[in-house]
Steps between C-alpha positions, in 0.01 A plus 500: 500500500452838668871500595598474134264785410651723772851420381403554136355836604819582684711409198284732287539777761878454484491528120298820531737645761798423280326655197422807711865530600602469134254770395628723780860440401427588138312814610800599711733456202269715287558788746876479452755590237841336469642825637288463813675173576812693605311713752514430872185333629311591817729252676841672512690170467343422160467657157176459309681248275606295805145502642346384170772238458429381855131456413593298191747287692238431767265349243787315330581345836143388572526152337811426712322623812203276421731201448659570839164545671383166358797337676442698821826690451516876526730743326698814582449484876794724586498757778295791359793744494704255290199399287419864420861588414536195273165572339592861421845403372356222283234729356754769411727244336218330309361836385809590298414537134128434546253699290125529528469254213740244647325525837160457333619190311655348812185566703275345237724192476495471881121539501469212252733285712309583819170401337652177369626423850152563642343269243751228591394498866264249653214667686626376837836671443360854527530479881854363508755756609798609704664813639611753237697824507519503882135606491338183629306212353360530147306227327500464122179700464653775717813513287285575198282749688811685620571616142208746516612655830859508384401697190298744712787550745763566236266686267467747786881527512496601133212742542682671788798562273395851418239729346534338155307197628128488582443474873850628583549721801480859382341409165263754353142399577 
């Protein structure tokens, strides 16, 4: 019985992590205007719109990643130089025409789908996994947890975009 309690606690922790990522994403969007989306981000290969679109796409992809992990099959295990180039190109392409509102709606729909996927898992499936993104083994729980770190990483890219953003290099203190 203790095993079930630990897994139930882990499932609740995953829900909380996902909710934290959602709150952080919404807070990030609140800092932006639609005009900011055209600005370069702190990563010179990406605009702010491409970075935000990439974050949305990552959450949209989570149910597919979980399905693959449940089968022991990874995804997107290309050489990093190819993976990164394809990722940047895909984000720029997918970002076309996106607005803050469309990105918010897509993220919220992806959040709902990710929660539904979590609720559809058996407790013993949280440890199933595979290699993803040429970054090594990730189990299902780790795929969910990665959303928080991913938001932090790319939120920093947006905040480094310039003095208009809190925390940006050279911003007025």
